[in-house]
N, C-alpha and C positions, 0 to 999 in steps of 0.2 A: 523411258523418256520419249522414244519415237511415237508411242501411243498418244502421249499428251500433246506432242507437236502436231500429230495428225488430227486430233480432235480440235485443237486450236485453229488449224487451217480450215477445217470444215465449218466451224463457228464463224470464221471470217467470211467464208464464201456465202453462208446463209445471210449474215447481216448485210453484206454488200448487195446481195440480190434484193433484200428488203429495201435498202436505200435507193437502189436504182428503180424500184417499182413505184417510187414517189408516194410511199405510204407513210402516214403519221407525221413525219418530221415537218414537211411544208405546211400541212394543215394546222399543226400546233403552233408553229412559228407565226403563222398568219392570224392566229387567234380566231380561227373560224371565219375569216373574211371571204367574201364572194370572189369568184374568178376575175371579175372585171377590175376590182380594186386591190388585188393582192400585191402588186408591185410597189404600191406606195404605203402599205400598212405593215410590212415586216422587214426586219434586217436579215440579209442573207448570209451574214458572216458565219454563223454556225453551220449552215448548209454547205457553204464553200469550204469550210474547214474539214467537214466530214468527207467531202469529195476529194480534197487534197490528201487526206490520210489514206483513203482507199487507193488513190493513184500510187502513193509512195509504197504502201505495203504490197500492192500488186506488182510493181516494178521490182521490188526486193525478191518476191517469190519467183518471178520470171528469171531474174538474174541468177538465182540459185541453180536453175536448170537451163542455163543459157544455151548449151549445145542442143538440147532437145527443142528449144524454141527456134533456133536457127534452122534446124531440119524441118520443123513444122511450117515456118513462114515461107520456105521455098515451095511448099506445096500449093499455095494459092497466091500467085503474083497479082491477080486482078484485084483482090481485096487490098493488098499492099499499095497498089497504084491508086486505088480509090481513097485510101487514107492519106496518101501523099499529095493528092490534088488540092485539098484545101490550103495546105501550106504553100504550094506552088501558086495558088490564086492570089497570093500577096502581090504578085507582079502586076496584076490588073485590077485589084480590089478597089472599090469605091469607099471602103472604110478599113484602112490597114490595121488599126488598133483592134477593131472587132474581129477581123479575120484572124489575126495572130492569136488573140485570146481564146476564141472558140475553137481554133484548130488545135491548140494545145489541150484543151479540155476534151475534144473529140478523141485525140490520141490517147489521153489518159484513161478515159472510160472504155475505149476499144481494147486497151491492154487487158482489161478484165475478161472480155470475151475470149481473147487469145489464151489467157490463163485457164479459163474453164475448159477449153478444148484440149489443152496440153496436160491438164491435171486429172480431169474426170471424163469418164465415158459418157456417151449420150444417155445411157440408162441412168447413171448417177446424176447427171444434170437434170433429167426429168424428175427424179426423186427430190432433188433440192427444190425445184420449182413447186412440186406438190407440197412440200413442207412450208414454203413461203406463202403460197396461196391458201394453205390450210390455216395458218395463223391469221391471215387476212379475213377468212370466212368467219372465224371466231370473233375477231375484234370489231368488224364492221357493224353487226347488230348491237354490240355493246355501246359503241359510239352513237349509233342512231337512237337507241332507247334511253340509255343512261346519260348521254352527253349530247342532246339534240342540237345545242348551239354549235357543235362541231360536226355531228354526223348527219344533219339534215339541212338541205338548202331549198327553200321554197316548200313545195310538196313532195320533193324527191329525196331519196336517201343518197348520201355520198360516202357514208362510212368513214374510213380512215384516209380518204383521198380528197384532193382539193375541190373537185367538181363532180357532179353526178355522171358526166361523161367519162371521167377517170374511173369511177367505180364500174360503170357499164363496160368499158373496154377491158378492164382488169378481170371482171367476172366472165366475160366472153372467152378470154384466154384461159381462165381457170377451168371452165367447162371442158375445153379441148384437152387441157392437161390431165384432168382427172378421168376423162373419157379414155384417153390414151393409156393411162396407168391401169384402169379397171379392165381394159380389154387385152392387156399384155401380161397380166399376172393372175395367178390362182389364189394368192394370199390376201386376206382381208378385203375381199372385193366389196362387201357390203359397206365398209367405211368409205371406200373410194366412190361408190355410187351415191352415198349420202352426201359427200362433198360436192359431187357433180350436181345433185339436185339443189343443194344449198347455194351453190354459185349461180344457178339459174334463177332461184328465188331473189337473190340480191340484185341480179341484173334487171329483173322485172321491177323491183322496188326503186331502182335508179332511174327508171322511165327514160332510158336511152334508146331511142328508136334505131339509130344507126348501128349501135352495138348489137342489138337484137337481130337485125337483118344480117349483119356480118356473121353472127353465130349460126343463124339458120343455114346460110350458104356453106359455112365451114363444116357443119355436121353432115350436110349432103355430100360434101367433098370427102370427108372422113370415111363415109360409107362407100362412096364411089371408088375410092382408091383401091379397095379390095379387088376391083376388076383387073388391076395390073398383075395379079397373081394367077389369073385364069389362063388356060391354054390359048395360044394365038388364034386358033380357029373360032374360039368363042369371044375372046377379048376384042379383036379387031371389029367384028360386026357390031358388038355392043357399044364400042367406043363411037362408031359412026352414028349409031342410033341415038346416043346421048347428045352428040354434036347437033344432029338434026332437031331433036326435041328442044335443046337449049336455044337453037336459032329461032324456032317458032315462038318459044316463050319470050325471047328477047324482043322480037317484032311486036308481040302483043303488048309487052310492057311499055315499049316506046310509043305505041299508038294510044295507050291509055294512061299516060303519065299523070295528067291532072287528077283523074279519078283515083289513082293509086295513092298519090301524095295526100289527097284529101282523106282517104281512109286511114292512113297512118299518122294523120295529124301534122303533116309537114307541108311547106309550100314548095312550088316547083323550082324555086331558086335554091333549095336546100339551105334555108336560113341565111340567104345572102351569099352563099359560097360561089354560085355561078357568076354573080356580078364581079366578085374578086378575081375569078379565073379569067373572065373576059378582059379585065383591066391588066391582069398579070401578063397575058399573051401580048398585049400592046407593048409592054415593056420588054418582053422577051425578044420581039422582032428587032429591037434596037441593038441588042447584044446577044444574038442567038448562039454563037459558037462557044464563047468562054464565060458568059454570064457576067455578074457584077462582083464576083469574088465571094468566097464562103462567108456567110453572115455579113455581107457587104451591101445588102439591099434594104433590109427592114430596120431602119434606125431613125424614124421620125420625119417631120415635115421638111427638114433640111437634107433629106436623102431622096433617092429615086422612088421610094415607096410613097412619097407625098402624092404622086399622081393617082395611086390606088386609093389613098385615103380621101382625096377630094372627089374622085369618081364615084365612090360607093357610099360616101357619108358615114364611114366606119373606119376605125383605127386598128385593123388587124396587124399582128406581128409575124404572121406566116400565112401562106396562101390556102391553108386547109386542103392541101393536096401534096403528097410527098414527092411526086414526079415533077410537078411545076416548081416546087421548092428547089430541087436539084438543078433544074434548068435555069432558074433565076440566079442561083449561086455559082454553078460551075458550067453552065451552058450545055450545049449538045454534047460536048466532049465528056463532061461528067456523067450525063445521062446515059451515054453509050457505054462507058466503062462500067457503070453500075449494072446495066442490063446484061452485059457480057458475063460479068461475074455471077449475077443472079441465075442466068440460064445454065451456067456451068454447075452451080450448086444444085439447081433443080434437077438437072440430068443425073447427077450423082445420087440424089434422093430417090429418083424414079428407079434407078438400077438397084438400089438397096431394097426397095419394096418388091420389085419384080423377082429378084433372086433370093429374097429372104436373107440378105446378108446381115442385117441388123433389125431386130424386132421394133426398134424405135423409128424405123424408116417411115412408118405411117404418120407418126407424130411430127416428124421433121417435114414431110411433104405437106401435111395439113397446115403446119405453121407457115411455111413459105408462101402458100396460096392465101392464107389468112392475112399475112403481112401486106400483100398487094391489095386485098379488099379494104383493109383499114386505111391505107394510104390514098384511097380515092377521095376521102373526105377529111383526112387529117394528115399532118406533116410529121412523120416519124421515121424518116430515112436519113442516113448520114447525120444523125442528131446526137450530140454529146449527152451523156448521163441518161440515155434512153434505154429502158429494158429491152424493148423490141429490137433496137439496133445491136445491142450487146448479144442478144440471143442469135441474131442473124450472123454476127461475126463468129460466135462459138460454133454454130451449126456448120458454117462454111468450112472452118478449119477441122472440125470433127470428121467431116466427110472427105477430107483431103488425102487420106491414105489411099494410095493407088488402087483403083477399082479392080485392076487385073489381079492384084495380090489378094484382095478380099474374095473375089470369085474363085480363085484357085484354092484358097484355104477352105472355103465353103464346100467346093466340089470334093476336096480331099476328105473332109469330114463325112460327107454323104457316102463316099465309097467305103470308108471304114465301117460306117453304120450298116451298110448292106452286106 
């Protein structure tokens, strides 16, 4: 009986990750509509029902092991504070209904990240992600070739995702996942490398320039992380050399912006994003400390976002930057809490890599930096039903076991081996 329950729980985890990856369901419900007109072309009842079922089942599974959850939650109070702030922002929100609704869905989806951390190791979580994106790699070409009304938008592939940028971002993450799996195991490596190559192919077919650039930097980071394992007398000079080289590269890039954007087929405003950012900062200066409340800013011409809509002649529903999004919603308070928690998790990941505490440390550290890269042009922080946010929650709590205990256990094992 326990075997069947364990299998059912694993199936639930897999299906939930597929749901949070925004694969298939929204695309089919929208009947293959374009990104711009999706909101008016499909009913979200089925999507909301699925989300509610995942919330309820996740809460039930957490409640079964409530003592373990309480112990785990105490390990990362910064994440808990960050999850509490959206509800607290009801006190100053400019849209109380939106704030209440989205705060509840944020807590509901964040519970799944806590569940992953409490139920599965980082190694098991990585394998789940490999399975999820392995299925995606198979289905995307099928949709693009056999069902082009769903799988292709314009001249670009979108596979089982709503937009080509969705396919691009997913496949960039997929490359990192399979690269991490292939370099951390000796079994079935050729299949993992094939999945890695297939993900890269799909990313190219998506024609998503930003996703391709993020992947390029992420792979460089993935390789560079190995430096943390070197002896101090080699690691420190190499680190400063990389910092110096990166600074020179940055100065060159900033001085050649127009030429570079012309080469990659983008304009210097990043498809209008910089115009949105400039207008968003104007609004931030009006409420810099607490913001406008979680999801209290972007709700039409009768809201504070009307200024941005009129200034840019565009009707965005987010600022295309995760950090600006937090600042608008929760002010400098929310942004500070996020970065304090992020730096704490980043430090734990660096220690894991440095002392070989967990083989998945390289994957975790690469993901944490990749998350920052993505959020320079997209808004995927403190976002409900977002796979990236759920993975961040899961990773933060997975690394929350006291580092001194981990290093002691590792040192004891090394002594026994010698």
